[in-house]
MITOR-30223 format. One record per residue: y, z, x of N, C-alpha, C in turn. Coordinates in nm, 3 decimals, decimal comma. Example, Ala and Ser with C-alpha at 12.3 -4.5 7.8 and 13.67 -1.06 7.14 Angstrom:
% MITOR-30223
[[-0,569 0,780 1,319] [-0,450 0,780 1,230] [-0,330 0,780 1,320]],
[[-0,225 0,708 1,285] [-0,106 0,714 1,367] [0,003 0,787 1,290]],
//
This chain:
% MITOR-30223
[[2,928 3,190 -1,691] [2,933 3,097 -1,769] [2,830 3,043 -1,892]],
[[2,823 3,024 -2,003] [2,755 3,008 -2,068] [2,793 2,915 -2,182]],
[[2,779 2,821 -2,164] [2,819 2,683 -2,241] [2,693 2,631 -2,372]],
[[2,774 2,569 -2,512] [2,687 2,587 -2,583] [2,623 2,427 -2,583]],
[[2,521 2,405 -2,637] [2,422 2,266 -2,601] [2,544 2,142 -2,617]],
[[2,657 2,128 -2,681] [2,729 2,040 -2,715] [2,843 2,044 -2,619]],
[[2,869 2,117 -2,525] [2,940 2,148 -2,416] [2,925 2,102 -2,243]],
[[2,766 2,047 -2,274] [2,693 1,996 -2,172] [2,685 1,885 -2,149]],
[[2,749 1,835 -2,022] [2,786 1,687 -2,024] [2,649 1,590 -2,058]],
[[2,696 1,476 -2,127] [2,588 1,381 -2,149] [2,531 1,324 -2,026]],
[[2,425 1,275 -2,059] [2,358 1,168 -1,998] [2,291 1,194 -1,842]],
[[2,276 1,336 -1,878] [2,190 1,415 -1,743] [2,307 1,411 -1,648]],
[[2,389 1,394 -1,646] [2,495 1,388 -1,535] [2,490 1,518 -1,464]],
[[2,435 1,529 -1,282] [2,426 1,694 -1,248] [2,578 1,660 -1,157]],
[[2,643 1,774 -1,198] [2,768 1,753 -1,148] [2,803 1,839 -1,008]],
[[2,702 1,922 -1,023] [2,683 1,997 -0,877] [2,519 2,025 -0,905]],
[[2,481 2,051 -0,743] [2,364 2,100 -0,716] [2,325 2,274 -0,803]],
[[2,221 2,273 -0,849] [2,172 2,430 -0,875] [2,246 2,428 -1,029]],
[[2,340 2,381 -1,093] [2,398 2,425 -1,231] [2,318 2,418 -1,318]],
[[2,156 2,420 -1,335] [2,112 2,484 -1,443] [2,099 2,603 -1,453]],
[[2,133 2,691 -1,363] [2,116 2,850 -1,410] [2,276 2,879 -1,472]],
[[2,345 2,812 -1,499] [2,500 2,856 -1,559] [2,466 2,794 -1,704]],
[[2,356 2,745 -1,726] [2,338 2,693 -1,895] [2,218 2,782 -1,919]],
[[2,264 2,858 -1,999] [2,173 2,962 -2,106] [2,102 2,903 -2,231]],
[[1,990 2,845 -2,208] [1,915 2,749 -2,298] [1,844 2,854 -2,412]],
[[1,842 2,978 -2,401] [1,767 3,076 -2,481] [1,807 3,053 -2,621]],
[[1,944 3,058 -2,640] [1,985 3,018 -2,749] [1,943 2,927 -2,833]],
[[1,877 2,834 -2,795] [1,848 2,694 -2,911] [1,719 2,748 -2,951]],
[[1,640 2,854 -2,948] [1,487 2,878 -2,989] [1,524 2,944 -3,116]],
[[1,414 2,900 -3,199] [1,387 2,961 -3,324] [1,292 3,046 -3,339]],
[[1,195 3,062 -3,200] [1,084 3,181 -3,257] [1,093 3,208 -3,066]],
[[1,053 3,337 -3,074] [1,041 3,393 -2,950] [0,893 3,434 -2,919]],
[[0,825 3,434 -2,775] [0,708 3,482 -2,726] [0,711 3,655 -2,741]],
[[0,598 3,712 -2,797] [0,587 3,826 -2,815] [0,433 3,856 -2,740]],
[[0,460 3,955 -2,626] [0,338 3,974 -2,524] [0,272 4,107 -2,582]],
[[0,132 4,092 -2,614] [0,036 4,183 -2,630] [-0,026 4,273 -2,469]],
[[0,006 4,360 -2,408] [-0,037 4,341 -2,272] [-0,187 4,438 -2,279]],
[[-0,209 4,475 -2,392] [-0,397 4,514 -2,413] [-0,461 4,428 -2,400]],
[[-0,443 4,292 -2,427] [-0,524 4,201 -2,421] [-0,518 4,068 -2,305]],
[[-0,405 4,089 -2,232] [-0,386 4,024 -2,109] [-0,479 4,022 -1,962]],
[[-0,531 3,927 -1,926] [-0,594 3,900 -1,846] [-0,530 3,920 -1,694]],
[[-0,405 3,883 -1,673] [-0,337 3,895 -1,608] [-0,325 4,045 -1,553]],
[[-0,298 4,137 -1,676] [-0,273 4,292 -1,658] [-0,378 4,339 -1,636]],
[[-0,515 4,279 -1,711] [-0,638 4,372 -1,681] [-0,675 4,321 -1,556]],
[[-0,680 4,229 -1,443] [-0,751 4,191 -1,337] [-0,674 4,094 -1,268]],
[[-0,559 4,071 -1,286] [-0,510 3,956 -1,229] [-0,550 3,818 -1,199]],
[[-0,628 3,776 -1,312] [-0,727 3,653 -1,272] [-0,670 3,528 -1,398]],
[[-0,554 3,564 -1,442] [-0,495 3,455 -1,519] [-0,371 3,377 -1,483]],
[[-0,285 3,424 -1,578] [-0,135 3,357 -1,512] [-0,124 3,232 -1,581]],
[[-0,186 3,181 -1,704] [-0,165 3,025 -1,748] [-0,042 3,002 -1,795]],
[[0,011 3,120 -1,874] [0,127 3,112 -1,956] [0,281 3,107 -1,817]],
[[0,228 3,159 -1,722] [0,364 3,123 -1,612] [0,320 2,956 -1,561]],
[[0,208 2,944 -1,548] [0,179 2,819 -1,466] [0,240 2,707 -1,549]],
[[0,241 2,723 -1,693] [0,257 2,622 -1,834] [0,386 2,620 -1,856]],
[[0,480 2,744 -1,802] [0,609 2,749 -1,872] [0,697 2,641 -1,825]],
[[0,730 2,538 -1,918] [0,825 2,431 -1,869] [1,009 2,485 -1,807]],
[[1,017 2,624 -1,873] [1,124 2,673 -1,798] [1,160 2,779 -1,695]],
[[1,041 2,801 -1,634] [1,015 2,887 -1,550] [1,058 3,040 -1,613]],
[[1,056 3,083 -1,763] [1,103 3,182 -1,815] [0,982 3,286 -1,810]],
[[0,907 3,332 -1,767] [0,809 3,411 -1,738] [0,766 3,421 -1,589]],
[[0,789 3,543 -1,557] [0,771 3,611 -1,424] [0,652 3,725 -1,392]],
[[0,571 3,675 -1,335] [0,451 3,805 -1,315] [0,507 3,864 -1,201]],
[[0,475 4,013 -1,258] [0,519 4,115 -1,160] [0,419 4,216 -1,144]],
[[0,416 4,221 -1,032] [0,310 4,344 -0,964] [0,398 4,455 -0,887]],
[[0,435 4,592 -0,942] [0,481 4,684 -0,843] [0,386 4,794 -0,873]],
[[0,370 4,837 -0,710] [0,274 4,960 -0,703] [0,179 4,948 -0,772]],
[[0,071 4,858 -0,805] [-0,050 4,816 -0,825] [-0,056 4,780 -0,992]],
[[0,075 4,804 -1,019] [0,062 4,785 -1,208] [0,123 4,649 -1,221]],
[[0,052 4,553 -1,273] [0,092 4,441 -1,340] [0,134 4,424 -1,478]],
[[0,240 4,347 -1,471] [0,305 4,321 -1,592] [0,404 4,189 -1,600]],
[[0,442 4,137 -1,709] [0,519 4,023 -1,713] [0,634 4,022 -1,750]],
[[0,736 3,953 -1,738] [0,909 3,958 -1,766] [0,923 3,837 -1,825]],
[[0,990 3,856 -1,957] [1,033 3,728 -2,031] [1,179 3,725 -2,007]],
[[1,185 3,609 -1,958] [1,365 3,572 -1,941] [1,400 3,480 -2,058]],
[[1,467 3,589 -2,155] [1,477 3,513 -2,290] [1,624 3,452 -2,282]],
[[1,681 3,449 -2,168] [1,822 3,389 -2,153] [1,788 3,211 -2,127]],
[[1,652 3,176 -2,089] [1,611 3,078 -2,039] [1,503 2,993 -2,141]],
[[1,411 3,127 -2,198] [1,280 3,045 -2,340] [1,347 2,987 -2,431]],
[[1,321 2,863 -2,478] [1,374 2,743 -2,538] [1,265 2,820 -2,677]],
[[1,144 2,877 -2,694] [1,044 2,911 -2,763] [0,986 2,809 -2,808]],
[[0,934 2,735 -2,709] [0,802 2,639 -2,733] [0,668 2,640 -2,773]],
[[0,632 2,783 -2,743] [0,517 2,809 -2,776] [0,386 2,761 -2,630]],
[[0,435 2,691 -2,569] [0,336 2,651 -2,475] [0,264 2,780 -2,391]],
[[0,320 2,883 -2,373] [0,249 2,993 -2,352] [0,142 3,069 -2,427]],
[[0,223 3,064 -2,569] [0,114 3,120 -2,674] [0,002 3,040 -2,690]],
[[-0,010 2,906 -2,660] [-0,076 2,801 -2,662] [-0,203 2,786 -2,569]],
[[-0,153 2,852 -2,442] [-0,200 2,838 -2,329] [-0,295 2,939 -2,340]],
[[-0,260 3,051 -2,371] [-0,321 3,202 -2,334] [-0,443 3,213 -2,375]],
[[-0,573 3,189 -2,288] [-0,700 3,225 -2,331] [-0,737 3,347 -2,411]],
[[-0,646 3,445 -2,424] [-0,687 3,591 -2,505] [-0,616 3,583 -2,630]],
[[-0,485 3,501 -2,657] [-0,400 3,507 -2,777] [-0,302 3,647 -2,730]],
[[-0,279 3,675 -2,614] [-0,221 3,814 -2,607] [-0,062 3,749 -2,615]],
[[-0,016 3,639 -2,658] [0,118 3,599 -2,654] [0,120 3,529 -2,791]],
[[0,221 3,609 -2,883] [0,228 3,521 -3,020] [0,384 3,512 -3,026]],
[[0,414 3,391 -3,107] [0,539 3,340 -3,141] [0,593 3,428 -3,259]],
[[0,686 3,462 -3,256] [0,753 3,553 -3,367] [0,906 3,478 -3,401]],
[[0,943 3,479 -3,485] [1,072 3,376 -3,564] [1,184 3,501 -3,496]],
[[1,297 3,417 -3,465] [1,422 3,475 -3,426] [1,471 3,579 -3,544]],
//
């Protein structure tokens, strides 16, 4: 189910618990975050994660598999607000137009 913004019930009505997963809000965005892993402190030493902490949509996942760290951006829910880019101390996340 992927309803458009004008099909979502008005006034913040919660029709059923956990229904926010059904609304893919990434289509609202005008910009998307682009990650440069070479500059990222999380990937270098696991010492940051500010983008993950501050993302209001939980659209960033910190992944560590077999000792290798990386990020996953969930563009289905990322609204392109740019908070991750603003909070990144090394500017490894930039915003680019859709």
